[in-house]
N, C-alpha and C positions, 0 to 999 in steps of 0.2 A: 143735275146735281140733284143731290134729292134736298124733299122741302124738309123745311124745319120742324120740328117738333109744336104740336100745338096745344096751349098751357091752358087752362082752364084757373082762376083765382078763386082760391080759395081748396082748391082738390089739394091731396095729401102728395108728398115731393115722389112719392112711388106710384101714385095711380093721377096721374095729374091734368087728367080730362078724362070725361066722357068717353070717347071712340079710343082709348089708351086702353092698352089689358099687360101685364106684367107676364113676360115670360122665364126668366128665371133672374132668380138671387144668387150672387157670387156672393157678397157680405153684409152683416145685417149685427146690430147693436139690439136696440131694443125696434128698431124699426128695420127694412132692405134697407141697408145704406149705399149698393152698387150690383145693377144687375143691370138685364133689355128689358125695354117696354117696346111693343110694337102699336102703332095708330098707322090706319091707312096703307097697311102693306106696306111700312115699312120700319124698319129694327130701327133704334134706340138704345145707345150703350146711354145708364145716367150712372152718376156716381155724387156722392155728397164731398164736395171738396173741404167744407170747414163745420166744423162745429156739432159731428156726430152725435153725439153727447146732452149736448144743448136745448135750449126752446126757440133760439135763429141759427139758421143752418144755409149756407149756400149749395144750392145741387147745379148738375151742371149735365146738360141734353148733348146732344152727336150722332148726329148719323152714323150706322154702319152695313156695311157688307159681310156679305156671308163667309166671303172670308176673313174679313177681320172676328168673327164670330168666330169662327171656328180657334183663332189664335187663340182669342182669349179664354176659352173652353180649357183648351190644351197647356196652359198655362198655371205655374202657384208662384207663390210668393215672388219675390222680388221683380221675376220675371213677369208675375202678371199685372207691378205696380207699371211697371217696364212695358204693357201693351196697352194699357189705359191710355197710360202720356201717352202712346205712340195718337191712338186712334183719338184722342183730344184735341191732337196737331194738324191731324188728317182733313180736320174740316169746318166745317162754325158751330158755334156751339150754340145756345141758349143755356142762358145762365139767373137761374132765378132766384131768387133772396124768398126765405121761406119767416114763419113764427108762429110756432104751435104749431107744425105742421099744416102749417095754413099758407102755399103761396100763398104770393106779395109782391113781388114786383121782378119782371123778369128785362132780360136785354141780350142782345144779341154781339155774341164775339170772334174774331172773324180770325184766321192766323198770322193776320201780321200782328197784331192787336197782342198775342202773347207774349212774342219780343224774345221769345227761347227759353222762356219759363210758365210753362199754361198755372197755374196755385198766383204767382203775382198780376200774369193778366187777368186773370179769372177773378180775380178780388179787387183789382182796381177798376173792371171794368161795374160791380154791383157797386163798391160807393161812391164812382161819379153818379151813376144813376140814381141814389141813394142823394149827395149834395144836389144834381139838377131839381130834385121834388123837393130839397129842403130848400131851396130858393126860387120856386115856384111861389112854396107854399108862402113863405115871409112876403112877398109881392104882391099874394093876393092877400094877404092879411092886410098889408098899408093899403090897398085900392077900399079894403072895405072898411078900414080907421077912419078913413080919410071922407071930412064932414060933406 
């Protein structure tokens, strides 16, 4: 099984680490929103799952095989969207939350966690990670306020 992508917090989602290179852009708005990255001789599909035009957005990264890359390159429109969905279902996804084009938190999502819906599984993982962070921060705050 390929390694998960290594992210650097503070990096741009489409340029997520010093060791990653942007290979190809399939879609963009004011920035790349879907494409291919390469890191340590492994290619990854990246996709902005939510918040394309917002300051806060959710990104997914999944390892891709050469055959999957060829299928993505050959597809258009609804077929392309279906190929992206199939690639996301095929492996372990690294999901990241970005604020102001800066990666802030990340979580791993296994195919079993998707429960048939890539979007819902990815968003549930991000929200759970945020909630865990918030409850940890509240616990620390209580400890700091205790005389």
